C-alpha positions in Angstrom: 62.6 76.0 106.2 65.1 77.5 103.7 64.5 81.1 102.7 66.4 83.7 100.7 65.3 87.3 100.3 67.6 89.8 98.6 67.2 93.3 97.1 69.4 96.2 96.1 69.5 98.5 99.1 71.2 98.9 102.5 74.0 96.4 102.5 74.2 96.7 106.3 70.8 95.0 106.6 71.9 91.4 106.5 71.1 88.1 108.2 72.8 85.0 106.9 72.3 81.8 108.9 73.7 78.5 107.6 75.3 75.5 109.5 78.8 76.8 108.6 80.0 80.3 109.4 82.6 80.4 106.7 80.1 79.5 104.0 77.9 82.2 105.4 80.8 84.6 105.1 81.3 83.8 101.4 77.6 84.5 100.8 78.0 87.7 102.7 80.9 88.8 100.4 78.8 88.3 97.3 75.8 90.2 98.7 78.0 93.0 100.1 79.9 93.6 96.9 76.6 93.5 94.9 75.0 96.1 97.1 72.3 93.8 98.4 70.4 93.6 101.6 70.0 89.9 102.4 67.9 87.7 104.7 69.0 84.0 104.2 68.3 81.0 106.3 69.6 77.6 105.3 69.3 74.5 107.4 71.5 71.9 105.8 75.0 71.4 104.3 74.0 70.9 100.7 76.2 73.8 99.6 75.7 73.2 95.9 71.9 73.5 96.4 72.4 76.6 98.4 74.5 78.1 95.6 71.9 77.1 93.1 69.0 78.7 95.1 71.1 81.9 95.6 71.9 82.1 91.9 68.2 81.7 91.0 67.4 84.7 93.2 70.1 86.8 91.7 69.0 85.8 88.2 65.6 87.3 88.8 67.2 90.8 88.6 67.3 92.5 85.2 70.5 91.6 83.3 72.4 94.6 82.0 75.1 92.9 80.0 76.1 89.4 79.0 79.6 89.2 80.5 81.7 90.8 83.2 85.2 90.3 84.6 87.2 91.6 87.5 90.0 91.0 90.0 89.1 90.3 93.6 91.5 90.6 96.5 91.9 90.9 100.2 95.5 91.4 101.4 97.6 88.4 100.1 94.7 86.5 98.4 93.6 87.4 94.9 91.8 85.9 91.9 90.6 86.9 88.4 87.0 86.1 87.7 84.9 86.0 84.5 81.1 85.5 84.5 79.5 84.7 81.1 75.7 84.4 81.0 75.7 82.8 77.6 76.7 79.3 78.8 76.8 77.5 82.1 80.0 76.1 83.7 82.3 76.5 86.7 86.1 76.2 86.0 89.2 76.7 88.2 92.8 77.3 87.1 95.7 79.1 88.7 99.0 80.9 88.3 102.2 78.8 88.8 102.8 80.2 92.3 101.2 77.2 94.1 99.5 73.8 93.5 95.8 74.3 92.7 94.7 70.8 93.7 96.4 71.3 97.1 94.6 74.6 97.6 91.2 73.3 96.7 91.5 70.3 99.1 92.9 72.3 102.0 90.8 73.1 105.0 89.8 76.7 105.6 88.3 78.1 108.9 85.1 76.1 109.6 85.3 74.4 106.2 87.1 71.0 106.4 87.7 70.8 102.6 87.8 73.6 100.1 85.8 71.4 97.7 82.7 72.5 99.7 83.4 76.1 98.5 83.8 74.9 95.0 80.4 73.1 95.2 78.9 76.4 96.4 80.2 78.2 93.3 79.1 75.3 91.0 75.6 75.6 92.4 75.7 79.4 91.9 76.7 78.9 88.3 73.8 76.5 87.8 71.3 78.9 89.4 72.6 81.8 87.4 72.7 79.7 84.2 76.1 81.3 83.7 79.7 80.3 83.4 82.1 81.2 86.2 85.8 81.1 85.4 88.2 81.4 88.4 91.9 82.0 88.0 93.4 81.9 91.4 96.5 84.1 91.5 98.2 83.4 94.8 97.8 81.7 98.2 99.6 82.6 101.4 96.6 82.4 103.7 93.9 80.3 102.2 91.0 82.1 103.8 92.1 85.4 102.2 92.3 83.7 98.8 88.8 82.3 99.2 87.5 85.7 100.3 89.2 87.3 97.2 87.5 84.7 95.0 84.0 85.4 96.4 84.5 89.1 96.5 85.4 89.0 92.8 82.2 87.0 92.1 80.2 89.6 93.9 81.9 92.5 92.0 81.4 90.7 88.6 77.7 90.1 89.5 77.3 93.8 90.4 78.4 94.7 86.9 75.8 92.4 85.4 72.8 93.3 87.6 73.2 96.6 89.5 70.2 98.9 88.5 71.5 102.0 86.9 68.7 104.6 87.6 70.0 105.5 91.1 73.6 105.3 89.9 73.0 107.8 87.0 71.1 110.2 89.4 74.0 110.1 92.0 76.5 110.7 89.2 74.6 113.8 88.0 74.4 115.1 91.6 78.2 114.6 92.0 79.0 116.4 88.8 76.8 119.3 89.9 78.2 119.3 93.5 79.4 122.9 94.0 80.2 122.6 97.7 83.4 124.5 98.4 86.4 122.5 99.7 86.6 122.5 103.5 89.7 124.5 104.5 92.0 123.5 107.3 94.9 125.5 108.8 95.8 123.1 111.6 99.6 122.5 111.9 100.9 118.9 111.8 103.4 116.7 109.8 100.6 115.9 107.4 98.1 118.8 106.7 94.9 118.3 104.8 94.7 121.9 103.5 91.3 121.5 101.7 89.0 118.6 100.8 85.7 118.0 99.1 84.0 115.2 97.1 86.0 116.2 94.1 89.2 117.8 95.3 91.8 117.6 98.0 95.1 119.3 98.8 97.5 117.7 101.3 100.9 118.9 102.5 103.6 116.8 104.3 106.7 118.3 105.7 109.6 116.3 107.3 113.2 116.9 108.1 114.1 115.7 104.6 111.3 116.9 102.3 108.3 119.1 101.7 105.5 117.7 99.5 102.2 119.2 98.5 99.7 117.4 96.2 96.4 118.5 94.9 94.0 115.9 93.3 91.2 117.4 91.3 88.5 115.2 89.8 86.8 118.1 88.1 90.1 118.6 86.1 89.5 122.4 86.1 93.1 122.6 87.1 95.7 121.2 84.7 98.4 118.8 85.6 101.6 120.5 87.0 104.8 119.2 88.5 107.6 120.9 90.3 110.3 118.5 91.5 113.1 120.5 93.2 115.9 118.1 94.3 119.6 117.9 94.6 121.6 117.8 91.3 122.8 114.2 92.0 119.2 112.8 91.5 117.7 115.2 89.0 118.4 112.9 86.1 116.7 110.0 88.0 113.6 112.1 88.7 113.2 114.3 85.7 110.8 112.0 83.9 108.3 111.7 86.8 105.7 113.9 85.0 105.6 111.5 82.0 104.8 108.5 84.2 102.3 110.4 86.4 100.5 111.9 83.4 99.6 108.3 82.3 98.4 107.5 85.9 96.3 110.6 86.3 94.7 110.4 82.8 93.4 106.9 83.4 92.2 107.7 86.9 90.2 110.7 85.7 91.8 113.5 87.7 94.4 116.2 87.4 97.5 116.3 89.7 99.4 119.3 91.0 102.7 118.1 92.7 105.2 120.2 94.4 108.2 118.5 95.9 111.2 120.3 97.4 114.3 118.7 99.0 117.4 120.3 97.6 119.7 118.5 99.9 118.1 115.1 99.4 120.2 112.5 97.6 117.8 109.6 97.5 115.6 109.4 94.5 113.4 106.7 96.0 112.2 109.1 98.7 110.7 111.4 96.0 108.5 108.5 94.8 107.6 107.3 98.3 106.7 110.7 99.7 104.7 111.8 96.6 102.9 108.4 96.7 102.1 108.8 100.4 100.7 112.4 100.0 98.8 111.4 96.8 97.3 108.5 98.7 96.2 110.7 101.6 94.6 113.3 99.2 92.7 110.5 97.5 91.6 109.1 100.8 90.2 112.4 101.9 88.1 112.7 98.7 87.0 109.1 99.0 85.7 109.4 102.5 83.6 112.5 101.7 82.3 111.0 98.4 81.6 107.6 100.2 79.5 109.3 102.9 77.5 111.6 100.5 77.0 109.5 97.4 78.5 106.0 97.9 81.5 104.6 96.0 82.7 101.2 94.9 85.7 101.5 97.2 87.5 98.8 95.2 88.5 98.6 91.6 90.7 97.1 89.0 91.8 97.5 85.4 89.8 94.4 84.3 86.2 94.8 82.9 85.8 92.2 80.2 86.9 88.5 79.6 89.1 89.9 76.8 91.0 92.0 79.4 91.8 88.9 81.4 92.9 87.1 78.2 94.9 89.9 76.8 96.3 92.1 79.6 99.9 91.4 80.5 99.5 93.3 83.8 96.4 93.4 86.0 96.1 95.7 89.0 93.5 95.8 91.8 93.1 98.3 94.6 90.8 98.1 97.6 90.5 100.7 100.4 90.5 98.5 103.4 91.8 100.9 106.2 95.3 99.3 106.2 98.4 99.2 104.0 99.3 96.2 101.9 100.8 95.7 98.5 102.1 92.7 96.6 103.4 91.7 93.1 102.4 88.3 91.8 104.4 86.8 88.9 102.1 84.3 87.2 105.1 82.2 86.1 105.8 81.6 89.8 109.4 82.8 89.6 109.9 85.4 92.3 113.7 85.5 91.8 113.2 86.4 88.2 110.6 89.0 89.2 113.2 90.7 91.4 115.9 90.7 88.8 113.9 91.5 85.7 111.2 93.8 87.0 111.8 95.2 90.5 115.5 96.0 90.5 118.1 97.2 88.0 116.0 98.5 85.0 114.8 101.9 83.9 111.4 103.3 83.0 110.7 106.0 80.5 114.4 106.8 80.2 116.0 107.3 83.6 113.4 106.4 86.2 114.7 103.5 88.3 112.4 100.5 88.8 113.5 100.3 92.4 112.4 103.9 92.9 109.1 103.6 91.0 108.2 100.7 93.2 108.3 103.0 96.2 105.4 105.1 94.8 103.2 102.0 95.2 104.4 101.6 98.7 103.7 105.2 99.6 100.3 105.3 97.8 99.2 102.2 99.7 100.2 103.7 103.0 98.7 107.1 102.4 95.4 105.8 101.1 95.2 102.9 103.7 94.7 100.6 100.7 95.6 97.1 99.6 97.1 96.9 96.1 97.8 93.7 94.2 99.6 93.5 90.8 99.4 90.4 88.7 102.3 90.2 86.2 101.8 87.8 83.3 104.7 89.2 81.2 107.4 91.4 82.6 110.6 90.8 80.5 110.4 94.4 79.3 110.4 96.2 82.7 109.9 99.6 81.0 106.7 98.5 79.3 105.4 96.5 82.3 105.9 99.4 84.7 104.0 101.8 82.4 101.2 99.2 82.3 101.2 99.1 86.1 100.7 102.8 86.4 98.0 102.8 83.7 96.3 99.9 85.4 96.6 101.6 88.8 94.9 104.7 87.3 92.0 102.6 85.9 91.7 100.8 89.2 91.3 104.1 91.0 88.7 105.3 88.5 86.5 102.3 89.4 87.3 102.8 93.2 85.8 106.3 93.0 82.8 105.5 90.7 79.6 106.4 92.5 77.5 103.5 93.8 74.5 104.7 95.9 73.9 101.1 97.1 77.2 101.4 99.0 76.6 104.8 100.5 78.5 105.2 103.8 80.3 101.8 103.6 83.8 100.8 102.4 84.7 97.6 100.5 85.2 95.2 103.5 82.2 93.6 105.3 83.4 95.0 108.6 82.1 98.4 107.3 84.9 100.5 108.7 88.1 102.1 107.5 89.7 102.1 110.9 
């Protein structure tokens, strides 16, 4: 007998039994990202019908808006997804980094042909009575890409259906949270000096540099920057505040950055170390907020179908407990990406692109996060990099948004940041 029971609640309460473990895993990704507890038993391999039945159950929830869009990712696999409840369809397209037909027909784990996973999505769109548009960005390991697709579907559905009463209440409690930051005087290379659900200060000292970063989501402190470096790299670092101002504004926090390394002659180290310490400060806040209130844990700068159609740069970040970052040129030309975007250009005057890139590296490591950047236009490296930092800030805002249905759990279905 086939049965499906779902409700918004404890995502760790889950039983998904189908004849194919990877199909079960895709259903799990949708439920996990929606914030659903699920009890599903399916006794046959009619995946289209399974998708349809699952979609009908989801459709029984109250619809909050007509459309939603997002970027879903796990490590090297990512996709951009739109769900439109005004018409029913299921469409696939892709960037030029791979052959879409090859990907769809390729085996994946226990699935002998990816068309079975397409059938599951087609059925889901029928059950929802909605259009699902999938733009597959990249394929290096096909199971990561399919996971990225189904995660994105779950995230988009959460935007359409997540009840807001508990979310609003949790947000009020967070805004009123007056708990003082926990102080820490322990000595180590990286010191978490204080942390709370809204603020963290982290210091890192090495043989080369000393860096202290405070992140404050209450924004009671104003942004401040003190970059003290050798004269030979002052010109290449003086515009850091202009770039970080854009990043912090979109993320919804203030930053206090103190960097000192007067004998240092490598400008890229400034970006990497500040990124690493910023990431660690954000991680400390995230862990406390996740346990007390629940957070999305993953986010992107895409919210609407118009964002996908119009953005030249899309960014997604997911706190997975490990470091990973990747740039994906939608034209498929990685050589051109290196020469036009990554190396040899300047941002906001004198910031070097090959240095700015190291902030992403450091942030990913410090936050134990995966970061993916989809580049649709990047001829103007200056403009594209500014869009990356704006998109990264917007992604972090969504990462930290409270979600009581995800209290105590990170983005991944393994439910651990270790």
